[in-house]
C-alpha positions in Angstrom: 207.5 113.5 65.1 209.4 111.8 67.9 206.4 112.2 70.2 204.1 110.6 67.6 206.5 107.7 67.2 206.6 107.2 71.0 202.8 107.2 71.2 202.5 104.6 68.5 205.2 102.4 70.1 203.3 102.4 73.3 200.1 101.4 71.5 201.9 98.7 69.6 203.2 97.2 72.8 199.6 96.6 73.9 199.1 94.3 70.9 202.3 92.4 71.5 200.8 91.0 74.7 197.8 89.5 73.0 199.6 86.3 72.1 200.1 85.4 75.8 196.8 86.7 77.2 194.2 84.0 77.6 191.5 86.6 77.8 192.1 87.6 74.1 191.5 84.0 73.0 188.3 83.9 75.1 187.1 87.0 73.5 187.7 85.6 70.0 186.0 82.3 70.9 182.9 84.1 72.3 182.6 86.3 69.2 183.0 83.4 66.8 180.4 81.2 68.6 177.9 84.1 68.9 178.2 85.4 65.4 177.9 81.9 64.0 174.7 81.3 65.9 173.2 84.6 64.6 174.2 84.0 61.0 173.1 80.3 61.0 169.3 81.1 60.3 170.2 83.4 57.4 172.5 80.7 55.9 169.8 78.1 56.3 167.3 80.4 54.6 169.6 80.9 51.7 170.4 77.2 51.5 166.7 76.2 51.6 165.6 78.5 48.8 168.9 78.7 46.8 169.3 82.4 47.3 172.5 84.4 47.7 172.9 87.3 50.1 175.2 90.4 49.8 177.8 90.8 52.6 176.1 93.8 54.3 174.5 92.2 57.3 176.6 93.9 59.9 174.6 97.2 60.1 171.4 95.2 60.8 173.2 92.8 63.2 174.3 95.8 65.3 170.8 97.2 65.4 169.4 94.5 67.6 169.5 95.6 71.3 170.2 92.0 72.5 173.1 91.7 70.0 174.4 95.1 71.1 174.2 94.0 74.7 176.2 90.8 74.3 178.8 92.2 71.9 179.5 95.2 74.1 179.9 93.0 77.2 182.5 91.1 75.2 184.2 94.4 74.4 184.2 95.2 78.2 186.0 91.9 78.7 188.7 93.0 76.2 189.4 96.3 78.0 188.5 95.5 81.6 192.1 95.7 82.9 192.6 99.3 81.7 194.9 101.1 82.6 197.3 98.5 81.3 200.1 98.9 83.9 202.1 95.7 83.8 205.7 94.8 84.8 207.5 96.9 82.1 205.1 99.8 82.0 206.6 101.9 84.8 209.9 101.8 82.9 208.1 102.8 79.7 206.2 105.6 81.5 209.4 107.0 83.0 211.0 107.1 79.5 208.1 108.5 77.6 206.4 110.7 80.2 202.9 110.1 81.6 201.0 112.2 79.1 202.4 110.4 76.1 201.9 107.1 77.9 198.2 107.8 78.4 198.0 108.9 74.8 199.5 105.6 73.7 197.1 103.7 75.8 194.1 105.5 74.4 195.4 105.0 70.8 195.7 101.3 71.7 192.1 101.2 72.8 191.0 103.0 69.6 192.9 100.6 67.3 191.9 97.5 69.3 188.3 98.6 69.2 188.4 99.0 65.4 190.0 95.6 65.1 187.4 94.0 67.4 184.5 95.2 65.1 186.4 94.4 62.0 186.7 90.8 63.2 182.9 90.8 63.7 182.4 92.0 60.2 184.7 89.3 58.8 182.9 86.7 60.9 179.5 87.7 59.5 180.9 87.3 56.0 182.8 84.0 56.7 179.7 82.3 58.1 177.6 83.3 55.1 180.4 82.7 52.5 178.8 79.7 50.8 175.8 82.0 50.0 177.5 85.3 49.5 176.7 87.4 46.4 179.3 90.2 45.8 177.4 93.2 44.7 177.3 96.9 45.3 173.6 96.8 46.0 171.6 95.5 49.0 170.5 92.5 47.0 167.4 90.4 46.8 167.6 88.7 50.2 168.3 91.8 52.3 165.7 93.8 50.3 163.1 91.1 51.0 164.0 90.9 54.7 163.8 94.7 55.1 160.5 95.2 53.3 158.5 92.1 54.3 158.1 89.8 57.3 159.8 86.9 55.6 162.9 87.0 57.9 160.8 86.5 61.1 158.7 83.8 59.4 161.9 81.8 58.8 163.5 82.1 62.2 165.8 85.1 61.4 165.6 87.3 64.5 168.0 90.0 63.3 165.9 93.1 62.6 166.4 94.1 59.0 165.2 97.7 59.5 163.6 99.2 56.6 165.0 102.6 57.5 168.6 101.4 57.1 167.6 99.9 53.7 166.0 103.1 52.6 168.3 105.8 53.8 171.7 104.2 53.4 173.6 102.6 50.6 175.3 99.3 51.5 178.8 100.9 51.6 177.7 103.9 53.6 175.8 101.7 56.1 178.8 99.5 56.6 181.2 102.4 57.0 178.9 104.3 59.3 178.1 101.3 61.5 181.7 100.3 61.7 182.8 103.9 62.5 180.1 104.3 65.2 180.9 100.9 66.8 184.6 101.6 66.8 184.0 105.1 68.3 181.8 103.5 71.0 184.5 101.0 71.8 186.9 103.9 72.3 184.4 105.7 74.5 183.8 102.6 76.7 187.5 101.9 76.8 188.2 105.4 78.1 185.3 105.1 80.6 187.0 101.9 82.0 190.4 103.5 81.9 189.2 106.6 83.9 187.1 104.8 86.5 189.6 102.0 87.1 192.3 104.6 87.6 190.3 106.8 89.9 187.9 104.6 91.8 188.9 100.9 91.8 189.9 98.3 89.3 186.4 97.0 88.8 184.7 100.4 88.7 185.3 100.9 85.0 183.7 97.6 84.1 180.7 98.4 86.3 180.3 101.9 84.8 180.4 100.4 81.3 178.0 97.7 82.2 175.5 100.3 83.5 175.7 102.2 80.2 175.2 98.9 78.2 172.3 97.8 80.3 170.8 101.3 80.0 170.8 100.8 76.2 168.6 97.7 76.7 166.2 99.5 79.0 165.9 102.6 76.7 164.8 100.4 73.9 161.6 99.6 75.8 160.8 103.0 77.1 160.7 105.5 74.2 162.8 107.3 71.6 163.6 110.5 73.5 165.8 108.7 76.0 168.0 107.4 73.2 169.5 110.8 73.1 170.9 110.1 76.6 172.0 106.5 75.9 175.4 106.5 74.1 175.6 102.7 73.6 172.2 102.9 71.7 174.0 105.0 69.0 175.8 102.1 67.5 172.5 101.1 65.9 171.8 103.0 62.7 168.1 102.5 63.5 168.6 104.9 66.4 170.1 107.7 64.2 167.9 110.3 62.6 169.0 110.7 59.0 166.0 112.9 58.0 165.8 115.5 60.8 162.1 114.5 61.3 162.2 112.4 64.5 163.3 112.8 68.2 166.2 110.5 67.6 169.8 111.8 67.8 171.4 113.0 64.6 174.8 111.8 63.4 176.5 115.2 64.2 175.1 115.1 67.7 176.4 111.6 68.3 179.8 112.4 67.0 180.1 115.6 69.0 178.9 114.1 72.3 181.2 111.1 72.0 184.2 113.3 71.0 183.6 115.6 74.0 183.2 112.9 76.6 186.1 110.8 75.2 188.3 113.9 75.3 187.2 114.7 78.9 187.8 111.2 80.1 191.3 111.1 78.5 192.2 114.5 79.9 191.0 113.4 83.3 193.1 110.2 83.1 196.2 112.3 82.2 195.6 114.5 85.3 195.1 111.5 87.5 198.3 109.8 86.3 200.3 112.9 87.2 199.2 112.8 90.8 199.5 109.1 91.6 202.1 106.5 92.4 202.5 103.8 89.8 201.6 100.3 90.9 202.2 97.3 88.7 198.9 95.5 88.0 198.5 91.9 87.0 196.5 91.2 83.8 192.8 90.2 84.4 
């Protein structure tokens, strides 16, 4: 129990620094401006025709390769200075032990990633609030967008995939998309942690950028390669829910992400045991 308390304390210390880190405010500003720009055409459509839309846009928003690209690059900005070894951390590490310190850092990445995507969900709702219809169903607007070409005809470039509309309920789509995005944030965070620790402080951001750009390339080359593009898996459009396509299944995605996240975390623990601790300035 004491070990768990120590790990949570280390994770909590990461959030305490947010108030004084300009990068956090930059991330929030970028997310706000970008989500607003993407929700604006939907709001204009609803305003023009007097329609109301249910608050389940997030799964469709995170199915667009361009949106995934820009959102994930913003996430890289959030975690680019991992491992977070600042002035007080060597003292914390000496008190807690390096293994628990790494566990606390990884827990911080997991929680921060979930908060990051929760903010995006809230922003999609906030910018559509005047036109929101609270319902447990997809609703008229999303149904129309998913089954016709009306969205594109009115300047809405978010792809309202018919597959998501057909194979998911609104709640299951929201929860699955949020879970996959949060898990991907944890995965990319541990990638940055491991490579920054073992190669150079910029190596993690570069490795994550390659994975993110690979997602954009895979979209244009064929479905089979999606199985080897982790960042593509945040899109529900890239998940095979019927076992009838070459796309990855949800169990495959969860197993692969779990294995690689565990390996990266274990590798980081081993690396921390063998190296001297240098205080790093925040990026």
